[in-house]
FIVEXMAR-619169 format. One record per residue: residue in one letter; y, x, z of N, C-alpha, C in turn. Coordinates in pm, whole numbers. Layout:
N
SITE  rest    n_py    n_px    n_pz   ca_py   ca_px   ca_pz    c_py    c_px    c_pz
SITE     a       Y       X       Z       Y       X       Z       Y       X       Z
...
//
This chain:
166
SITE  rest    n_py    n_px    n_pz   ca_py   ca_px   ca_pz    c_py    c_px    c_pz
SITE     m   -1136    1360    -687   -1039    1308    -589   -1163    1262    -464
SITE     n   -1064    1260    -377   -1097    1222    -252   -1041    1076    -188
SITE     v   -1105    1009    -147   -1003     903     -65   -1066     900      72
SITE     r    -932     930     195    -980     929     338    -874     908     420
SITE     k    -876     881     576    -793     826     651    -710     960     622
SITE     a    -560     893     654    -459     989     694    -453    1025     827
SITE     i    -424    1157     837    -429    1235     942    -295    1321     957
SITE     p    -267    1345    1100    -117    1371    1136     -74    1506    1034
SITE     e    -182    1592    1006    -126    1695     916     -64    1626     749
SITE     d    -118    1543     722     -65    1485     614      85    1431     579
SITE     a     137    1397     686     296    1370     715     364    1460     618
SITE     e     414    1547     591     525    1595     533     464    1572     374
SITE     k     356    1599     346     316    1597     196     344    1400     166
SITE     l     306    1336     284     300    1190     227     479    1179     245
SITE     a     572    1223     337     686    1163     293     721    1169     141
SITE     e     685    1328      91     752    1353     -40     691    1246    -118
SITE     l     551    1218    -108     490    1105    -205     540     962    -193
SITE     i     555     931    -117     642     796     -68     783     805    -146
SITE     k     841     902    -118     995     916    -216     975     922    -343
SITE     k     878     959    -422     841     977    -546     778     863    -583
SITE     v     720     770    -541     663     685    -576     753     584    -589
SITE     e     864     589    -490     969     466    -488    1070     511    -597
SITE     e    1064     634    -669    1180     640    -763    1105     556    -910
SITE     s     961     502    -867     946     426   -1001    1006     325    -989
SITE     n    1084     240    -891    1198     132    -892    1075      13    -869
SITE     f     946      32    -853     897    -108    -804     854    -106    -692
SITE     m     890     -76    -587     869     -56    -435     999    -155    -382
SITE     l     950    -235    -231    1071    -280    -182    1184    -156    -159
SITE     f    1185     -43    -146    1298      78    -114    1337     115    -261
SITE     g    1435      99    -307    1481     163    -429    1467     331    -404
SITE     p    1480     365    -539    1495     520    -531    1631     577    -430
SITE     g    1575     657    -342    1676     748    -261    1677     653    -165
SITE     e    1673     529    -131    1718     455     -31    1639     475      96
SITE     r    1513     478     136    1443     527     200    1464     680     292
SITE     k    1483     667     420    1456     855     422    1382     833     526
SITE     v    1276     860     504    1150     868     556    1120     981     582
SITE     t    1065    1049     671    1027    1194     710     886    1217     756
SITE     g     839    1300     752     726    1341     784     722    1335     932
SITE     e     776    1356    1043     800    1346    1154     789    1174    1179
SITE     q     856    1149    1120     836     973    1169     738     949    1122
SITE     l     685     969     990     537     904     981     457     954    1076
SITE     r     433    1076    1113     340    1122    1228     369    1052    1339
SITE     k     494    1006    1355     485     937    1498     484     808    1536
SITE     n     527     746    1405     525     597    1374     453     510    1315
SITE     r     362     589    1226     235     497    1147     121     602    1161
SITE     i     105     735    1133     -26     793    1126     -78     776    1266
SITE     g     -15     829    1369     -51     881    1496     -90     735    1599
SITE     p       3     622    1580     -28     527    1617    -216     472    1569
SITE     l    -240     487    1457    -376     399    1390    -445     497    1498
SITE     e    -475     580    1563    -569     630    1621    -630     530    1721
SITE     k    -565     479    1768    -539     363    1887    -536     184    1806
SITE     d    -491     208    1691    -490      25    1645    -591      34    1526
SITE     q    -668     -59    1564    -809    -103    1459    -746    -200    1396
SITE     s    -653    -281    1396    -605    -374    1294    -509    -284    1179
SITE     s    -490    -161    1174    -419    -110    1049    -490      21    1010
SITE     n    -450      47     923    -529     153     847    -455     221     743
SITE     f    -453     335     714    -377     410     631    -456     531     547
SITE     l    -497     499     442    -539     543     347    -493     687     261
SITE     v    -541     805     230    -484     866     120    -585     934      67
SITE     a    -526     943     -96    -614    1008    -231    -555    1146    -230
SITE     v    -686    1242    -238    -631    1347    -229    -703    1444    -356
SITE     d    -608    1508    -435    -683    1593    -542    -684    1729    -511
SITE     g    -748    1816    -442    -733    1938    -413    -629    1935    -288
SITE     e    -531    1994    -319    -440    2007    -178    -371    1924    -205
SITE     e    -329    1829    -308    -235    1720    -320    -270    1584    -304
SITE     l    -162    1529    -244    -220    1393    -214    -142    1310    -298
SITE     i    -201    1201    -404    -175    1166    -530    -168     994    -508
SITE     g    -205     976    -371    -193     810    -363    -198     785    -217
SITE     y    -114     639    -176    -167     604     -44    -201     442     -81
SITE     l    -257     393      60    -267     243      95    -258     225     222
SITE     m    -197     147     253    -154     139     408    -189     -33     410
SITE     a    -298     -62     538    -309    -171     574    -226    -227     710
SITE     i    -129    -322     712     -49    -338     851    -129    -457     888
SITE     g    -188    -467    1036    -208    -554    1076    -130    -618    1180
SITE     s    -232    -729    1235    -127    -753    1346    -232    -802    1470
SITE     t    -189    -790    1638    -247    -828    1699    -240    -954    1737
SITE     t    -112   -1032    1689    -134   -1162    1719    -242   -1253    1701
SITE     q    -300   -1365    1755    -440   -1439    1757    -453   -1489    1645
SITE     r    -358   -1545    1610    -346   -1635    1453    -316   -1552    1340
SITE     t    -267   -1464    1369    -288   -1311    1229    -370   -1253    1217
SITE     a    -435   -1220    1340    -532   -1101    1318    -662   -1112    1229
SITE     h    -656   -1174    1165    -767   -1196    1045    -719   -1121     917
SITE     s    -563   -1120     915    -488   -1040     848    -432    -947     808
SITE     v    -413    -847     695    -359    -750     645    -262    -752     566
SITE     y    -120    -693     561     -56    -679     465     -47    -524     422
SITE     l     -75    -496     277     -65    -387     214      20    -301     137
SITE     v      54    -208     118     117    -149      83      50     -13      -9
SITE     i      52      -7    -171       7      92    -231      84     182    -306
SITE     g      94     310    -304     167     390    -431      62     504    -441
SITE     v      90     503    -583       1     605    -628     105     695    -718
SITE     s     112     852    -694     203     947    -829     213     887    -943
SITE     e     327     919   -1022     313     881   -1142     214     939   -1244
SITE     t     193    1081   -1188      74    1173   -1282     -24    1095   -1244
SITE     a     -65    1034   -1176    -249     988   -1141    -276     872   -1150
SITE     r    -147     774   -1221    -152     642   -1196    -258     640   -1364
SITE     g    -336     541   -1332    -423     488   -1472    -530     589   -1464
SITE     k    -558     598   -1340    -684     756   -1357    -770     694   -1240
SITE     g    -813     583   -1195    -885     532   -1108    -830     548    -910
SITE     v    -732     634    -908    -683     642    -766    -663     484    -718
SITE     g    -591     411    -758    -582     289    -725    -690     204    -682
SITE     t    -770     206    -792    -885     150    -816   -1015     191    -651
SITE     e   -1004     314    -672   -1072     386    -525   -1013     328    -419
SITE     l    -839     380    -369    -789     322    -277    -842     186    -196
SITE     f    -839     103    -317    -870     -52    -287   -1023     -58    -261
SITE     r   -1114       3    -320   -1237       6    -267   -1243      33    -141
SITE     k   -1208     142    -118   -1233     192      65   -1153     115     149
SITE     m   -1038      49      89    -983     -77     192   -1066    -194     224
SITE     v   -1100    -233      99   -1155    -327     134   -1292    -336     183
SITE     e   -1366    -229     189   -1469    -197     278   -1416    -197     406
SITE     w   -1323     -91     431   -1275    -131     555   -1240    -226     635
SITE     a   -1227    -332     572   -1188    -464     626   -1292    -520     629
SITE     k   -1383    -535     590   -1528    -611     579   -1608    -554     714
SITE     n   -1574    -424     727   -1648    -395     863   -1561    -423     995
SITE     r   -1438    -455     944   -1384    -512    1039   -1370    -670    1060
SITE     n   -1461    -764     977   -1424    -877     970   -1325    -934     934
SITE     l   -1225    -870     838   -1122    -899     843   -1102   -1020     734
SITE     h   -1049   -1117     712   -1048   -1264     634    -958   -1238     499
SITE     r    -822   -1164     528    -741   -1189     418    -678   -1036     427
SITE     l    -649    -998     295    -566    -934     255    -473    -943     152
SITE     e    -362    -912     196    -223    -982      89    -144    -858      80
SITE     l     -44    -901     -10      20    -825     -97     111    -887    -177
SITE     t     227    -799    -168     377    -888    -264     400    -776    -375
SITE     v     413    -813    -486     447    -744    -629     544    -790    -692
SITE     m     648    -701    -765     763    -716    -864     676    -811    -971
SITE     i     727    -946   -1032     659    -992   -1140     640    -911   -1263
SITE     h     747    -860   -1290     707    -758   -1378     624    -601   -1377
SITE     n     579    -607   -1266     502    -474   -1270     397    -527   -1312
SITE     e     332    -512   -1434     217    -570   -1538      87    -482   -1481
SITE     a      81    -302   -1489       7    -266   -1440     -77    -290   -1295
SITE     a      47    -297   -1201      10    -296   -1051     -87    -457   -1058
SITE     i     -13    -500   -1130     -93    -708   -1121    -211    -695   -1132
SITE     n    -250    -607   -1276    -379    -618   -1335    -490    -527   -1249
SITE     l    -429    -407   -1168    -511    -355   -1061    -551    -444    -976
SITE     y    -430    -510    -907    -455    -613    -814    -603    -729    -839
SITE     k    -543    -778    -962    -649    -898   -1004    -819    -803   -1034
SITE     k    -798    -699   -1086    -937    -647   -1085   -1000    -627    -952
SITE     m    -923    -622    -848    -997    -569    -719   -1010    -652    -688
SITE     g    -991    -823    -716   -1010    -959    -623    -898   -1014    -579
SITE     f    -759    -963    -619    -649   -1038    -518    -656   -1142    -658
SITE     e    -590   -1267    -628    -532   -1404    -687    -381   -1432    -657
SITE     i    -322   -1472    -747    -196   -1487    -726    -190   -1600    -627
SITE     e    -133   -1619    -533     -88   -1763    -415      55   -1846    -477
SITE     g     154   -1765    -484     249   -1827    -534     383   -1730    -586
SITE     v     486   -1804    -603     626   -1699    -658     747   -1709    -547
SITE     k     782   -1606    -533     911   -1605    -428    1009   -1572    -513
SITE     k    1099   -1652    -557    1209   -1641    -660    1298   -1575    -602
SITE     h    1391   -1504    -714    1477   -1444    -680    1494   -1334    -550
SITE     s    1359   -1279    -498    1297   -1225    -366    1395   -1081    -379
SITE     l    1448   -1030    -455    1471    -896    -495    1585    -885    -559
SITE     f    1680    -813    -565    1822    -793    -630    1801    -631    -675
SITE     v    1750    -605    -771    1719    -454    -841    1780    -433    -981
SITE     d    1878    -350    -957    2003    -297   -1062    2039    -415   -1123
SITE     g    2103    -484   -1016    2214    -601   -1068    2106    -725   -1151
SITE     t    2000    -730   -1081    1931    -830   -1165    1833    -917   -1044
SITE     f    1799   -1020   -1030    1716   -1095    -927    1561   -1075    -975
SITE     v    1521   -1039    -868    1356   -1056    -946    1284   -1106    -858
SITE     d    1179   -1179    -950    1086   -1249    -825     958   -1156    -790
SITE     e     878   -1224    -712     802   -1131    -649     689   -1262    -630
SITE     l     549   -1200    -674     414   -1256    -646     364   -1249    -535
SITE     y     337   -1328    -472     230   -1327    -361      74   -1297    -353
SITE     m      13   -1253    -370    -115   -1229    -384    -219   -1191    -292
SITE     e    -334   -1268    -266    -425   -1250    -172    -541   -1216    -220
SITE     n    -648   -1156    -140    -813   -1130    -172    -869   -1193     -15
SITE     f    -952   -1288     -21   -1023   -1284      84   -1143   -1238      87
SITE     c   -1127   -1088      95   -1251   -1047     135   -1394   -1059      61
SITE     r   -1424   -1083     -56   -1491   -1152    -114   -1623   -1035    -121
//
């Protein structure tokens, strides 16, 4: 497995991976709800990163297959430029095999090299595997956003988690 920066040629495979990851029902978008295309990713996410030093998009690759991604969404606003919001996804077949760990390791290295201070993310309170990964990678729980999401007829709380680039 190799972790590297996403490139425009990844866009189609990445769109498919995002759709598959959202089938887990642990993401903000429900299964089939997001209509992301490779062209949208190439144009709106991957392409702009060439000039945007406040954001990053990493992919985990096994042979020719994309098996995970970790996106850091930064800000150019002076008061929040020290912080990025993270979104991770790992294919079901690659979960529990160190893919998430390696993605986070590379992202934290990137963040430290840019003197970022705060990495943040949210996670559904019942996604224990993800919470364990985030804690392993130095994230701590900051708080709970009650009834943040409505999933399959049930209100779900989200945890706010942070890592101060320790």
